[in-house]
PASEBA-1860 file (N, C-alpha, C; in nm, 3 decimals):
! residues 149
1> XXXXXXXX> 0.085/-0.118/0.000/0.000/0.000/0.000/0.090/0.124/0.000 ~ 0.056/0.221/-0.085/0.134/0.344/-0.093/0.088/0.443/0.012 ~ 0.170/0.546/0.033/0.130/0.653/0.125/0.003/0.722/0.077 ~ -0.010/0.734/-0.054/-0.130/0.797/-0.111/-0.254/0.714/-0.080 ~ -0.241/0.580/-0.092/-0.353/0.492/-0.058/-0.390/0.504/0.089 ~ -0.290/0.504/0.174/-0.314/0.515/0.318/-0.379/0.649/0.352 ~ -0.334/0.754/0.287/-0.392/0.886/0.311/-0.537/0.889/0.265 ~ -0.565/0.832/0.149/-0.702/0.829/0.096/-0.793/0.749/0.189
9> XXXXXXXX> -0.743/0.636/0.239/-0.822/0.554/0.333/-0.848/0.631/0.461 ~ -0.748/0.701/0.511/-0.763/0.782/0.632/-0.867/0.892/0.610 ~ -0.861/0.958/0.495/-0.957/1.064/0.465/-1.099/1.009/0.454 ~ -1.115/0.896/0.386/-1.247/0.835/0.374/-1.302/0.797/0.512 ~ -1.221/0.732/0.592/-1.265/0.693/0.726/-1.301/0.814/0.811 ~ -1.217/0.916/0.806/-1.244/1.037/0.882/-1.372/1.106/0.837 ~ -1.392/1.113/0.706/-1.513/1.175/0.653/-1.637/1.096/0.696 ~ -1.630/0.964/0.685/-1.745/0.881/0.721/-1.776/0.891/0.871
17> XXXXXXXX> -1.673/0.881/0.955/-1.697/0.890/1.099/-1.751/1.026/1.139 ~ -1.701/1.131/1.076/-1.752/1.266/1.104/-1.896/1.279/1.057 ~ -1.927/1.223/0.941/-2.065/1.228/0.891/-2.160/1.154/0.984 ~ -2.116/1.037/1.035/-2.199/0.963/1.129/-2.224/1.044/1.256 ~ -2.118/1.108/1.306/-2.133/1.190/1.426/-2.225/1.309/1.399 ~ -2.206/1.375/1.285/-2.291/1.488/1.249/-2.437/1.444/1.236 ~ -2.459/1.329/1.176/-2.595/1.278/1.163/-2.661/1.266/1.300 ~ -2.590/1.207/1.395/-2.644/1.196/1.530/-2.669/1.332/1.594
25> XXXXXXXX> -2.575/1.425/1.574/-2.592/1.558/1.630/-2.711/1.630/1.567 ~ -2.723/1.621/1.436/-2.836/1.685/1.369/-2.969/1.623/1.412 ~ -2.971/1.492/1.429/-3.094/1.426/1.474/-3.130/1.470/1.616 ~ -3.031/1.484/1.704/-3.058/1.534/1.839/-3.117/1.674/1.837 ~ -3.056/1.762/1.757/-3.108/1.899/1.744/-3.250/1.897/1.689 ~ -3.270/1.817/1.584/-3.403/1.811/1.522/-3.508/1.760/1.620 ~ -3.472/1.661/1.701/-3.567/1.611/1.802/-3.603/1.722/1.901 ~ -3.504/1.798/1.945/-3.529/1.908/2.038/-3.618/2.015/1.976
33> XXXXXXXX> -3.598/2.043/1.847/-3.678/2.145/1.781/-3.820/2.096/1.752 ~ -3.835/1.967/1.719/-3.965/1.914/1.679/-4.054/1.877/1.798 ~ -3.993/1.835/1.907/-4.070/1.783/2.022/-4.181/1.879/2.069 ~ -4.154/2.009/2.086/-4.262/2.098/2.133/-4.381/2.107/2.036 ~ -4.358/2.073/1.908/-4.467/2.075/1.810/-4.543/1.942/1.809 ~ -4.501/1.848/1.894/-4.570/1.721/1.904/-4.533/1.621/1.795 ~ -4.419/1.641/1.730/-4.375/1.549/1.627/-4.231/1.508/1.653 ~ -4.185/1.409/1.579/-4.047/1.363/1.591/-3.964/1.423/1.479
41> XXXXXXXX> -3.833/1.409/1.490/-3.744/1.457/1.385/-3.774/1.386/1.253 ~ -3.800/1.256/1.259/-3.830/1.180/1.137/-3.960/1.228/1.073 ~ -4.060/1.257/1.154/-4.186/1.309/1.099/-4.163/1.444/1.034 ~ -4.085/1.530/1.102/-4.054/1.662/1.049/-3.981/1.650/0.916 ~ -3.889/1.555/0.909/-3.811/1.533/0.788/-3.903/1.498/0.670 ~ -3.997/1.409/0.692/-4.088/1.369/0.584/-4.184/1.484/0.551 ~ -4.240/1.548/0.652/-4.329/1.662/0.626/-4.254/1.773/0.551 ~ -4.130/1.797/0.590/-4.050/1.898/0.524/-4.024/1.865/0.378
49> XXXXXXXX> -4.008/1.737/0.349/-3.981/1.695/0.211/-4.099/1.722/0.119 ~ -4.220/1.725/0.174/-4.340/1.742/0.091/-4.413/1.874/0.117 ~ -4.352/1.964/0.192/-4.423/2.086/0.230/-4.456/2.173/0.110 ~ -4.373/2.172/0.007/-4.400/2.253/-0.112/-4.476/2.176/-0.219 ~ -4.429/2.053/-0.245/-4.489/1.970/-0.350/-4.507/1.828/-0.299 ~ -4.626/1.771/-0.318/-4.645/1.630/-0.280/-4.550/1.541/-0.360 ~ -4.504/1.435/-0.295/-4.413/1.340/-0.358/-4.457/1.198/-0.325 ~ -4.423/1.102/-0.412/-4.445/0.962/-0.374/-4.343/0.920/-0.269
57> XXXXXXXX> -4.373/0.817/-0.196/-4.284/0.767/-0.092/-4.144/0.740/-0.148 ~ -4.136/0.678/-0.265/-4.005/0.647/-0.323/-3.926/0.774/-0.353 ~ -3.993/0.880/-0.395/-3.925/1.007/-0.422/-3.873/1.071/-0.295 ~ -3.951/1.064/-0.188/-3.907/1.117/-0.059/-3.783/1.040/-0.012 ~ -3.790/0.907/-0.021/-3.678/0.823/0.023/-3.552/0.854/-0.057 ~ -3.567/0.869/-0.187/-3.451/0.900/-0.273/-3.391/1.035/-0.234 ~ -3.474/1.136/-0.216/-3.426/1.270/-0.179/-3.357/1.271/-0.043 ~ -3.407/1.190/0.050/-3.354/1.190/0.186/-3.242/1.089/0.206
65> XXXXXXXX> -3.223/0.998/0.111/-3.119/0.898/0.124/-3.149/0.791/0.227 ~ -3.277/0.760/0.244/-3.316/0.652/0.336/-3.404/0.553/0.261 ~ -3.440/0.444/0.327/-3.515/0.340/0.258/-3.661/0.380/0.236 ~ -3.716/0.324/0.130/-3.857/0.348/0.100/-3.945/0.295/0.213 ~ -3.907/0.182/0.271/-3.984/0.123/0.379/-3.991/0.215/0.501 ~ -3.880/0.281/0.533/-3.878/0.375/0.646/-3.973/0.491/0.621 ~ -3.967/0.545/0.500/-4.055/0.658/0.466/-4.200/0.612/0.466 ~ -4.227/0.492/0.414/-4.366/0.442/0.411/-4.422/0.432/0.552
73> XXXXXXXX> -4.342/0.378/0.644/-4.387/0.365/0.783/-4.420/0.501/0.843 ~ -4.331/0.599/0.820/-4.353/0.733/0.875/-4.472/0.799/0.808 ~ -4.484/0.786/0.676/-4.598/0.845/0.604/-4.729/0.788/0.656 ~ -4.734/0.656/0.678/-4.856/0.594/0.732/-4.890/0.651/0.870 ~ -4.789/0.671/0.954/-4.813/0.731/1.087/-4.864/0.874/1.075 ~ -4.803/0.951/0.984/-4.846/1.089/0.965/-4.990/1.096/0.916 ~ -5.026/1.007/0.825/-5.164/1.003/0.774/-5.260/0.962/0.886 ~ -5.222/0.861/0.964/-5.308/0.815/1.074/-5.331/0.925/1.177
81> XXXXXXXX> -5.234/1.014/1.194/-5.246/1.122/1.293/-5.298/1.251/1.233 ~ -5.334/1.248/1.106/-5.393/1.365/1.043/-5.294/1.474/1.005 ~ -5.165/1.441/1.003/-5.063/1.540/0.968/-5.028/1.538/0.819 ~ -5.066/1.430/0.752/-5.042/1.417/0.607/-5.158/1.340/0.548 ~ -5.164/1.342/0.416/-5.267/1.267/0.345/-5.207/1.208/0.218 ~ -5.270/1.101/0.172/-5.232/1.043/0.045/-5.323/1.100/-0.063 ~ -5.262/1.136/-0.175/-5.337/1.189/-0.289/-5.308/1.103/-0.411 ~ -5.403/1.105/-0.504/-5.380/1.035/-0.630/-5.262/1.095/-0.702
89> XXXXXXXX> -5.187/1.009/-0.770/-5.068/1.050/-0.844/-5.100/1.035/-0.993 ~ -5.109/1.146/-1.065/-5.141/1.136/-1.208/-5.034/1.062/-1.288 ~ -4.911/1.056/-1.237/-4.802/0.991/-1.309/-4.794/0.841/-1.280 ~ -4.859/0.795/-1.173/-4.849/0.654/-1.136/-4.970/0.617/-1.052 ~ -5.051/0.528/-1.103/-5.178/0.495/-1.038/-5.160/0.436/-0.897 ~ -5.057/0.353/-0.877/-5.042/0.286/-0.748/-4.957/0.364/-0.648 ~ -4.867/0.449/-0.695/-4.777/0.524/-0.605/-4.843/0.656/-0.566 ~ -4.915/0.654/-0.457/-4.983/0.775/-0.409/-4.882/0.883/-0.372
97> XXXXXXXX> -4.928/1.007/-0.377/-4.846/1.120/-0.334/-4.872/1.148/-0.187 ~ -4.769/1.186/-0.115/-4.781/1.226/0.026/-4.782/1.378/0.028 ~ -4.879/1.434/0.098/-4.890/1.580/0.111/-4.926/1.615/0.255 ~ -4.873/1.726/0.306/-4.909/1.765/0.443/-5.054/1.817/0.448 ~ -5.119/1.794/0.560/-5.250/1.854/0.585/-5.227/1.991/0.650 ~ -5.332/2.060/0.679/-5.318/2.187/0.751/-5.253/2.165/0.887 ~ -5.287/2.054/0.953/-5.225/2.023/1.083/-5.076/1.997/1.067 ~ -5.037/1.932/0.960/-4.895/1.909/0.933/-4.822/2.039/0.905
105> XXXXXXXX> -4.886/2.125/0.828/-4.824/2.256/0.800/-4.813/2.339/0.929 ~ -4.911/2.327/1.015/-4.907/2.401/1.143/-4.793/2.350/1.231 ~ -4.770/2.219/1.231/-4.659/2.164/1.310/-4.526/2.218/1.260 ~ -4.509/2.221/1.127/-4.385/2.275/1.070/-4.373/2.424/1.105 ~ -4.482/2.496/1.094/-4.480/2.639/1.125/-4.443/2.664/1.271 ~ -4.485/2.574/1.359/-4.452/2.588/1.501/-4.302/2.569/1.526 ~ -4.239/2.487/1.444/-4.096/2.461/1.458/-4.012/2.576/1.403 ~ -4.060/2.642/1.300/-3.980/2.742/1.228/-3.912/2.846/1.316
113> XXXXXXXX> -3.979/2.906/1.415/-3.908/3.006/1.497/-3.790/2.947/1.576 ~ -3.807/2.827/1.633/-3.697/2.763/1.705/-3.584/2.725/1.609 ~ -3.622/2.683/1.490/-3.523/2.648/1.387/-3.441/2.771/1.351 ~ -3.507/2.885/1.334/-3.437/3.009/1.298/-3.340/3.051/1.409 ~ -3.383/3.039/1.533/-3.296/3.075/1.646/-3.173/2.986/1.649 ~ -3.193/2.855/1.633/-3.079/2.763/1.636/-2.986/2.788/1.518 ~ -3.042/2.812/1.401/-2.961/2.840/1.282/-2.875/2.964/1.303 ~ -2.933/3.066/1.360/-2.858/3.189/1.388/-2.745/3.163/1.489
121> XXXXXXXX> -2.775/3.085/1.592/-2.672/3.052/1.693/-2.558/2.972/1.631 ~ -2.591/2.877/1.544/-2.488/2.796/1.479/-2.402/2.883/1.387 ~ -2.465/2.969/1.311/-2.389/3.058/1.220/-2.299/3.152/1.300 ~ -2.346/3.199/1.415/-2.262/3.284/1.499/-2.146/3.206/1.559 ~ -2.174/3.083/1.604/-2.071/2.999/1.666/-1.961/2.964/1.566 ~ -2.002/2.928/1.447/-1.906/2.878/1.348/-1.856/2.988/1.256 ~ -1.935/3.090/1.238/-1.905/3.193/1.140/-1.980/3.162/1.011 ~ -2.046/3.262/0.957/-2.130/3.242/0.839/-2.048/3.188/0.721
129> XXXXXXXX> -1.931/3.247/0.699/-1.848/3.203/0.587/-1.801/3.060/0.602 ~ -1.761/3.022/0.723/-1.715/2.885/0.747/-1.829/2.785/0.731 ~ -1.947/2.823/0.779/-2.064/2.736/0.764/-2.100/2.721/0.616 ~ -2.089/2.828/0.541/-2.114/2.822/0.396/-2.014/2.728/0.328 ~ -1.887/2.738/0.365/-1.785/2.650/0.308/-1.808/2.504/0.348 ~ -1.850/2.482/0.472/-1.878/2.345/0.518/-1.992/2.284/0.437 ~ -2.096/2.363/0.415/-2.209/2.314/0.334/-2.163/2.281/0.193 ~ -2.083/2.367/0.134/-2.033/2.341/-0.002/-1.949/2.213/-0.005
137> XXXXXXXX> -1.866/2.193/0.097/-1.783/2.072/0.101/-1.869/1.948/0.119 ~ -1.969/1.953/0.206/-2.057/1.837/0.226/-2.135/1.807/0.098 ~ -2.180/1.910/0.031/-2.254/1.891/-0.095/-2.164/1.828/-0.200 ~ -2.041/1.877/-0.212/-1.947/1.820/-0.309/-1.916/1.675/-0.276 ~ -1.900/1.643/-0.148/-1.872/1.505/-0.106/-1.990/1.415/-0.141 ~ -2.111/1.461/-0.117/-2.230/1.384/-0.149/-2.240/1.359/-0.300 ~ -2.211/1.462/-0.377/-2.216/1.448/-0.523/-2.109/1.349/-0.572 ~ -1.991/1.353/-0.511/-1.885/1.258/-0.549/-1.925/1.115/-0.516
145> XXXXX> -1.986/1.096/-0.400/-2.032/0.961/-0.364/-2.141/0.914/-0.458 ~ -2.233/1.004/-0.497/-2.336/0.968/-0.595/-2.272/0.927/-0.728 ~ -2.171/0.999/-0.769/-2.104/0.969/-0.896/-2.035/0.833/-0.894 ~ -1.987/0.792/-0.778/-1.918/0.664/-0.764/-2.015/0.547/-0.741 ~ -2.137/0.577/-0.707/-2.235/0.470/-0.676/-2.276/0.395/-0.801
END
């Protein structure tokens, strides 16, 4: 193994471990932000994915990078609790679209002020420019992984 190979392996491992840690940290923050609105981070994630445009479960899963089965389970819970609804999909008869109800939109709206406060605190802690660069780097890394998949 060359030094270049070892360095690349170290970088990949470091990036993956940091991403796993960040995922846990983001989920903890999301749970704290969502809890007062009576929803979970996972519910917020699915509602957020369809807040502008209804999507089929498979589209939500693809956009979020999680399994279709996980999204289906959450969508069914959201529908059962009146936070989302299934709509007919003109592009596919069997793949219904998931859309938020007024109650779902209200839950997201309740989270928005706390989300804004936390976002401002994070940008102040890290610096707006550094946070912008971090987002660009994470986006580039995600795109590179997609290209290699």
